[in-house]
TIMAR-441478 format. One line per 5 residues: number of its first residue (from 1); their letters; for each residue x, y, z of N, C-alpha, C. Coordinates in Angstrom, 1 decimal. Each point is the difference from the previous one (the first is absolute). Example, Ala and Ser with C-alpha at 12.3 -4.5 7.8 and 13.67 -1.06 7.14 Angstrom:
BEGIN
1> AS> 13.2,-5.7,7.8,-0.9,1.2,0.0,0.9,1.2,0.0 ~ -0.4,1.1,-0.7,0.9,1.1,0.0,-0.8,1.1,0.8
END
This chain:
BEGIN
1> MEFYH> -24.9,-1.7,-10.0,-0.3,1.4,0.0,0.4,0.6,-1.3 ~ -0.9,0.9,-0.6,0.4,0.7,-1.2,0.0,1.5,0.3 ~ 1.0,0.7,-0.5,0.0,1.4,0.1,-0.5,0.7,-1.2 ~ 0.3,-0.5,-1.1,-0.5,0.5,-1.3,-0.9,-1.1,-0.6 ~ -0.9,0.4,-0.9,-0.9,-0.9,-0.7,0.7,-1.1,-0.7
6> GTITD> -0.4,-1.2,0.1,0.7,-1.2,-0.5,0.1,0.1,-1.5 ~ -1.0,0.5,-0.7,0.1,0.1,-1.5,1.2,0.9,-0.4 ~ 0.2,1.1,0.7,1.1,0.9,-0.3,1.4,-0.6,0.3 ~ 0.1,-0.7,1.2,1.2,-0.6,0.3,0.4,-1.2,-0.9 ~ -1.1,-0.7,-0.5,0.3,-1.1,-0.9,0.5,0.6,-1.3
11> KSFAF> -0.6,1.1,-0.5,0.5,0.6,-1.3,1.4,0.6,0.2 ~ 0.3,0.5,1.2,1.3,0.6,0.3,1.1,-1.2,0.0 ~ -0.4,-1.1,0.6,1.0,-1.1,0.1,0.2,-0.6,-1.4 ~ -1.0,-0.1,-0.8,0.1,-0.5,-1.4,0.9,0.9,-0.8 ~ -0.1,1.3,0.2,0.8,1.0,-0.7,1.5,-0.2,0.5
16> LQELK> 0.1,-0.1,1.3,1.4,-0.2,0.6,0.6,-1.3,-0.6 ~ -0.7,-1.1,-0.2,0.6,-1.2,-0.5,0.4,0.2,-1.5 ~ -0.8,0.8,-0.7,0.3,0.3,-1.4,1.3,0.9,-0.1 ~ 0.1,0.9,1.0,1.3,0.8,0.0,1.2,-0.9,0.3 ~ -0.2,-0.9,0.9,1.1,-0.9,0.3,0.5,-0.8,-1.2
21> RKYSF> -0.9,-0.4,-0.9,0.4,-0.7,-1.1,0.8,0.8,-1.0 ~ -0.2,1.3,0.0,0.7,0.9,-1.0,1.1,0.9,0.5 ~ 0.0,0.2,1.3,1.0,1.0,0.4,0.7,-0.5,1.3 ~ 1.2,0.6,0.2,0.7,-0.3,1.2,-0.2,1.2,1.0 ~ -0.4,-0.4,1.2,-0.2,1.0,1.1,0.1,-0.6,1.3
26> ILIGG> 0.0,0.9,1.0,-0.1,-0.4,1.4,-1.4,0.4,0.5 ~ -0.7,-0.9,0.5,-1.4,0.3,0.5,0.1,0.5,1.4 ~ -0.6,1.1,0.3,0.0,0.6,1.3,-1.5,0.2,0.4 ~ -0.3,0.7,1.1,-1.3,0.3,0.3,-0.9,-1.1,0.5 ~ -1.3,0.2,-0.1,-1.0,-0.9,0.5,0.1,-1.4,-0.6
31> WAVFL> 0.3,-0.1,-1.3,0.0,-1.4,-0.6,1.3,-0.7,0.5 ~ 1.1,0.7,0.3,1.1,-0.7,0.5,-0.3,-0.5,1.5 ~ -0.7,0.8,0.7,-0.5,-0.4,1.4,-0.8,-1.2,-0.2 ~ -0.9,0.0,-0.9,-0.9,-1.2,-0.2,0.8,-1.3,-0.3 ~ 1.0,0.1,-0.8,0.8,-1.1,-0.3,0.7,-0.6,1.3
36> YTNAL> 0.3,0.9,1.0,0.6,-0.5,1.2,-1.1,-0.6,1.0 ~ -1.2,0.7,0.0,-0.9,-0.2,1.1,-1.3,-0.8,-0.4 ~ -0.3,0.1,-1.3,-1.3,-0.6,-0.5,-1.2,0.7,0.7 ~ 0.2,1.2,0.5,-1.1,0.6,0.8,-0.8,0.9,-1.0 ~ 0.2,1.3,0.0,-0.8,0.9,-0.8,0.6,0.1,-1.4
41> KSKDI> -0.9,-0.1,-1.0,0.4,0.2,-1.4,0.1,1.5,-0.2 ~ 0.6,0.4,-1.0,0.2,1.4,-0.3,-0.8,0.4,-1.2 ~ 0.0,1.3,-0.3,-0.7,0.6,-1.1,1.0,0.5,-1.0 ~ 0.8,0.9,0.4,1.0,0.6,-0.8,1.3,-0.9,0.0 ~ 0.8,0.2,-1.1,1.2,-0.8,-0.2,1.1,1.0,0.2
46> DIIVE> 1.0,-0.4,0.8,1.2,0.9,0.2,1.3,-0.8,-0.4 ~ 0.8,0.6,-0.9,1.2,-0.7,-0.5,1.1,0.9,-0.1 ~ 1.2,-0.6,0.1,1.3,0.8,-0.2,0.6,-0.6,-1.3 ~ 0.4,0.8,-0.9,0.6,-0.4,-1.3,1.2,0.7,-0.3 ~ 0.9,-0.6,-0.7,1.1,0.7,-0.6,-0.5,0.8,-1.2
51> YDELG> 0.8,1.0,-0.4,-0.4,0.9,-1.1,-0.3,-0.7,-1.3 ~ 0.7,-1.1,-0.3,-0.3,-0.7,-1.3,-1.3,-0.6,0.0 ~ -0.5,-0.6,1.2,-1.3,-0.5,0.1,-1.1,1.1,0.0 ~ 0.4,1.1,0.6,-1.0,1.2,-0.1,-0.2,0.3,-1.4 ~ 1.1,0.0,-0.9,-0.2,0.3,-1.4,-0.9,-1.0,-0.7
56> KLKRD> 0.1,-1.3,0.4,-0.9,-1.0,-0.6,-1.4,0.3,0.4 ~ -0.2,0.3,1.3,-1.4,0.3,0.5,-0.6,1.2,-0.7 ~ 0.9,1.0,-0.3,-0.5,1.2,-0.7,-0.4,-0.3,-1.5 ~ 0.6,-1.0,-0.6,-0.3,-0.4,-1.3,-1.4,-0.7,0.0 ~ -0.3,-0.7,1.0,-1.2,-0.9,0.0,-1.2,0.7,0.7
61> FTVHK> 0.2,1.0,0.9,-1.0,0.6,0.7,0.1,1.5,0.0 ~ -1.0,0.7,0.4,0.1,1.5,0.2,0.5,0.1,1.4 ~ 1.2,0.5,0.1,0.6,0.1,1.3,0.2,1.5,0.3 ~ -0.6,0.5,1.1,0.1,1.4,0.4,1.1,0.1,1.1 ~ 0.7,1.1,-0.1,1.0,0.3,1.0,-0.7,0.9,1.1
66> NERLK> 0.1,-0.4,1.2,-0.5,0.8,1.1,1.1,0.7,0.8 ~ 0.4,1.2,-0.4,1.1,0.7,0.6,-0.2,0.2,1.5 ~ -1.2,0.3,0.4,-0.2,0.3,1.4,0.3,-1.2,0.9 ~ -0.4,-1.2,-0.4,0.2,-1.2,0.7,1.2,-0.8,-0.4 ~ 0.7,0.5,-1.0,1.3,-0.6,-0.5,-0.2,-1.5,-0.4
71> KYEIK> -1.0,-0.2,-0.8,-0.3,-1.3,-0.5,-0.6,0.1,-1.4 ~ -0.2,-1.1,-0.7,-0.7,-0.1,-1.2,-1.2,-0.8,0.2 ~ -1.1,0.2,-0.8,-1.2,-0.6,0.2,-0.7,-0.5,-1.3 ~ -0.6,-1.2,0.2,-0.9,-0.5,-1.1,-1.4,0.0,0.7 ~ -1.0,0.7,-0.7,-1.3,0.0,0.6,-0.9,-0.9,-0.9
76> TGEFD> -0.7,-0.9,0.7,-0.9,-1.0,-0.7,-1.4,0.4,0.1 ~ -0.3,0.9,0.9,-1.4,0.3,0.3,-0.5,-0.6,1.3 ~ 0.4,-1.3,0.2,-0.4,-0.7,1.3,1.1,-0.1,1.0 ~ 1.2,0.0,-0.5,1.2,0.0,0.9,1.1,0.7,-0.7 ~ 1.0,0.3,0.7,1.2,0.7,-0.5,1.2,-0.9,0.1
81> VDIYA> 1.0,0.2,-0.9,1.3,-0.6,0.1,1.0,1.1,0.3 ~ 0.6,0.0,1.2,0.9,1.0,0.4,1.4,-0.6,-0.3 ~ 0.8,0.8,-0.7,1.3,-0.5,-0.5,1.1,0.9,0.6 ~ 0.9,-0.6,0.8,1.1,0.7,0.6,1.3,-0.3,-0.6 ~ 0.9,1.0,-0.1,1.2,-0.2,-0.7,1.2,0.5,0.9
86> PHYSD> 1.2,-0.7,-0.2,1.1,0.4,0.8,0.5,1.4,-0.3 ~ 0.5,0.6,1.1,0.6,1.4,-0.1,-1.1,1.0,-0.3 ~ -1.3,-0.3,0.1,-1.1,0.9,-0.3,-1.0,-0.1,1.1 ~ -0.5,-1.1,0.3,-1.2,-0.2,0.8,0.4,0.1,1.5 ~ -1.0,0.4,0.8,0.2,0.1,1.5,-0.8,-1.1,0.6
91> LGVGA> 0.6,-1.0,0.4,-0.7,-1.1,0.7,0.3,-0.1,1.5 ~ 0.7,1.0,0.5,0.5,0.0,1.4,1.3,-0.8,0.1 ~ 0.2,-0.9,-0.9,1.2,-0.8,-0.1,0.4,0.2,-1.5 ~ 1.2,0.1,-0.3,0.4,0.2,-1.4,-0.4,-1.3,-0.8 ~ -0.5,0.3,-1.2,-0.4,-1.1,-0.9,1.2,-1.0,-0.2
96> EAVMS> 1.2,0.6,0.0,1.2,-0.8,-0.2,0.2,-1.0,1.1 ~ -0.3,0.5,1.3,0.2,-0.9,1.1,-1.1,-1.1,0.0 ~ -1.2,0.3,-0.5,-1.0,-1.0,-0.1,0.4,-1.0,-1.0 ~ 0.5,0.4,-1.1,0.4,-0.8,-1.1,1.1,-1.0,0.4 ~ 0.8,0.3,1.0,1.1,-0.9,0.4,-0.4,-0.9,1.2
101> ATISR> -1.3,0.1,0.4,-0.5,-0.8,1.1,-1.3,-0.6,-0.4 ~ 0.1,-1.0,-0.9,-1.3,-0.6,-0.5,0.1,-1.5,0.1 ~ -1.2,-0.6,-0.1,-0.1,-1.5,-0.1,-1.1,-0.3,-1.0 ~ -0.1,-1.3,-0.3,-1.1,-0.4,-0.8,-1.1,-0.6,0.8 ~ -1.2,0.4,-0.3,-1.2,-0.4,0.8,-1.1,-0.3,-1.0
106> SGFTV> -0.5,-1.2,-0.1,-1.0,-0.4,-0.9,0.2,0.5,-1.4 ~ 1.3,-0.1,-0.4,0.3,0.4,-1.4,0.3,1.4,-0.2 ~ -0.2,0.9,1.0,0.2,1.4,-0.1,1.3,0.4,0.8 ~ 0.7,1.0,-0.5,1.1,0.5,0.8,-0.6,1.1,0.9 ~ 0.3,-0.2,1.3,-0.6,0.9,1.0,1.2,0.4,1.0
111> PKLEM> -0.2,1.1,0.7,1.0,0.4,1.0,0.0,-1.1,1.1 ~ 1.2,-0.1,0.7,0.0,-0.8,1.2,-0.9,0.5,1.0 ~ -0.5,-0.8,0.9,-1.1,0.3,0.9,0.2,1.4,0.7 ~ 1.2,0.2,0.7,0.2,1.2,0.8,0.1,1.2,-1.0 ~ 0.5,-0.1,-1.2,0.0,1.1,-0.9,-1.4,0.3,-0.5
116> LFALK> -0.8,-1.0,-0.2,-1.4,0.3,-0.4,-0.7,0.7,1.2 ~ 0.2,-0.4,1.2,-0.5,0.6,1.2,0.4,1.5,0.0 ~ 1.2,0.3,-0.3,0.5,1.4,0.0,-0.7,0.8,-1.1 ~ -0.2,-0.6,-1.1,-0.7,0.7,-1.1,-1.5,0.3,0.4 ~ -0.6,-1.0,0.6,-1.4,0.1,0.4,-0.1,1.1,1.1
121> LHAWK> 0.9,0.0,0.9,0.0,1.0,1.1,0.1,1.4,-0.5 ~ 0.9,0.2,-1.0,0.1,1.3,-0.7,-1.3,0.4,-0.6 ~ -0.6,-1.0,-0.8,-1.3,0.3,-0.6,-1.0,0.4,1.0 ~ -0.1,-0.7,1.1,-1.0,0.3,1.0,0.2,1.4,0.6 ~ 1.3,0.4,0.2,0.3,1.3,0.6,-0.5,1.1,-1.0
126> QRRGT> 0.1,-0.3,-1.3,-0.5,1.0,-1.0,-1.5,0.0,-0.1 ~ -0.7,-1.1,0.3,-1.4,-0.1,-0.3,-0.9,-0.2,1.3 ~ 0.6,0.0,1.2,-0.8,-0.2,1.1,-1.2,0.9,0.1 ~ -1.1,-0.5,0.5,-1.3,0.8,0.0,-0.8,-0.2,-1.3 ~ 0.5,-0.7,-0.9,-0.7,-0.2,-1.3,-0.4,-1.5,-0.1
131> IKGRK> -0.9,-0.3,-1.0,-0.3,-1.4,-0.3,1.2,-0.8,-0.3 ~ 0.9,0.5,-0.8,1.2,-0.7,-0.4,0.9,-0.2,1.3 ~ 0.0,1.0,0.8,0.8,0.0,1.3,-0.5,-1.1,0.9 ~ -1.4,-0.2,0.0,-0.6,-1.1,0.8,0.5,-1.4,-0.5 ~ 0.0,-0.1,-1.4,0.5,-1.2,-0.6,1.5,-0.3,0.4
136> DELDL> 0.8,1.1,0.0,1.4,-0.1,0.4,0.1,-0.5,1.4 ~ -0.9,0.4,0.9,0.1,-0.4,1.4,-0.3,-1.5,0.1 ~ -1.0,-0.5,-0.8,-0.3,-1.4,0.0,1.2,-0.8,-0.6 ~ 0.6,0.5,-1.0,1.1,-0.7,-0.6,1.2,0.0,1.0 ~ 0.3,1.1,0.7,1.1,0.0,0.9,-0.2,-1.1,1.1
141> FSLAF> -1.2,-0.1,0.5,-0.3,-1.0,1.1,0.1,-1.4,-0.6 ~ -0.5,-0.2,-1.2,0.1,-1.3,-0.6,1.5,-0.4,-0.1 ~ 0.8,0.9,-0.4,1.5,-0.4,-0.1,0.6,-0.2,1.3 ~ -0.4,0.9,1.0,0.6,-0.1,1.3,-0.4,-1.3,0.7 ~ -1.1,-0.7,-0.3,-0.3,-1.2,0.6,0.6,-1.2,-0.6
146> LPEFN> 0.7,0.1,-1.1,0.7,-1.1,-0.6,1.1,-0.5,0.9 ~ 0.1,-1.3,0.2,1.0,-0.5,1.0,1.4,0.3,-0.4 ~ 0.3,0.1,-1.3,1.3,0.3,-0.5,0.4,1.5,0.1 ~ -0.9,0.8,0.4,0.3,1.5,0.1,1.1,0.2,1.0 ~ 1.0,0.8,-0.4,1.2,0.3,0.8,-0.3,1.3,0.8
151> WSSQT> -0.3,-0.2,1.3,-0.3,1.2,0.8,1.2,0.8,0.4 ~ 1.2,-0.5,-0.2,1.1,0.8,0.3,0.4,0.9,-1.2 ~ -0.7,-0.1,-1.1,0.2,0.8,-1.2,-0.1,1.5,0.3 ~ 0.7,0.8,-0.7,-0.1,1.4,0.2,-1.2,0.6,-0.6 ~ -0.9,-0.8,-0.6,-1.2,0.5,-0.6,-1.1,0.4,1.1
156> IDDDF> 0.2,-0.5,1.2,-1.0,0.3,1.0,0.3,1.4,0.6 ~ -0.9,0.9,-0.1,0.3,1.3,0.5,-1.1,0.5,0.9 ~ 0.1,1.2,0.5,-0.9,0.6,1.0,-1.4,0.1,-0.6 ~ -0.1,0.3,-1.3,-1.4,0.1,-0.5,-0.7,-1.3,0.0 ~ 0.7,-1.1,-0.3,-0.7,-1.3,0.1,-0.4,-0.3,1.5
161> KVLLS> 0.8,0.4,0.9,-0.3,-0.2,1.4,-1.3,0.8,0.4 ~ -0.1,1.2,-0.6,-1.3,0.7,0.2,-1.2,-0.7,-0.6 ~ 0.2,-0.5,-1.2,-1.0,-0.7,-0.7,-0.4,-1.2,0.8 ~ 1.0,-0.7,0.6,-0.3,-1.2,0.8,-0.8,0.3,1.2 ~ 0.2,1.2,0.6,-0.7,0.4,1.2,-1.5,0.2,-0.3
166> SARNI> -0.3,0.2,-1.3,-1.4,0.2,-0.4,-0.6,-1.2,-0.7 ~ 0.7,-1.1,0.1,-0.4,-1.2,-0.8,-1.4,-0.5,0.3 ~ -0.4,0.2,1.2,-1.4,-0.4,0.4,-1.0,0.8,-0.7 ~ 0.3,1.2,-0.4,-0.9,0.9,-0.7,-0.1,-0.2,-1.5 ~ 0.6,-1.1,-0.5,-0.1,-0.3,-1.4,-0.8,-1.3,0.0
171> PELKL> -1.4,0.2,-0.2,-0.9,-1.1,0.1,0.3,-1.2,-1.0 ~ 0.5,0.4,-1.1,0.3,-1.0,-1.0,1.0,-1.0,0.4 ~ 0.9,0.4,0.9,1.1,-0.9,0.5,-0.6,-1.1,0.9 ~ -1.0,0.3,0.8,-0.6,-1.0,0.9,1.1,-0.6,0.9 ~ 0.8,0.9,0.5,1.1,-0.5,0.9,-0.6,-0.1,1.5
176> NEQQV> 0.5,-1.1,0.6,-0.4,-0.1,1.4,1.1,0.6,0.9 ~ -0.2,0.1,1.3,1.0,0.5,0.9,1.3,-0.7,-0.1 ~ -0.1,-1.4,-0.1,1.3,-0.8,0.0,0.8,0.4,-1.2 ~ -0.6,0.1,-1.2,0.7,0.3,-1.2,0.7,1.4,0.1 ~ -0.8,1.0,0.5,0.6,1.3,0.2,1.2,0.0,0.9
181> ARLRK> -0.2,-0.7,1.1,1.1,-0.2,1.0,1.2,-0.7,-0.6 ~ -0.2,-1.0,-0.8,1.1,-0.7,-0.6,0.8,0.9,-0.9 ~ -0.7,0.8,-0.8,0.7,1.0,-0.9,0.7,1.0,0.8 ~ -0.6,0.6,1.1,0.7,1.0,0.8,1.2,-0.6,0.6 ~ 0.0,-1.2,0.5,1.1,-0.6,0.6,1.2,-0.2,-1.0
186> KII> -0.3,-0.2,-1.2,1.0,-0.2,-1.0,0.7,1.3,-0.4 ~ -0.7,1.1,0.1,0.7,1.2,-0.5,0.5,0.9,1.2 ~ -0.4,-0.3,1.2,0.5,0.8,1.2,1.2,-0.6,0.6
END
């Protein structure tokens, strides 16, 4: 299943790999979910960087500061790179906490599974009812179905339970009754 056009996701991933060769960052968002699930590819790139790396990015790219969303951005025309910084960005979880809970996955530094789920849950809450919110829903369920997901984690909240109750209304998920029941049993 594709959510975004394959040409754009391929360009985005190639750009992401180029960033990895030159800069140090923590990959979050849809591409981090993809590294865990191999499900849906992403379009935009979301990263957390220290301020010295942000300076390097500013030397090499036109980086815009988005005060309203508390992030920095690189616009490519086809996809965006959203850059989050410690003590500035609002990710629902402090960037500092994310930075202390990472692992390596396919050569990228990514948040641990439950931390990534918490970040995605926050993004979904901000964007539900939009196209990006729909992608967040799919990413959340992709993560939730991973066998190593820790259901006793504090990242499961009432909003996700509400989303779970409407899981059958998300046609892209193609969940059957047994899958929905299995997820409900884990969180109740």
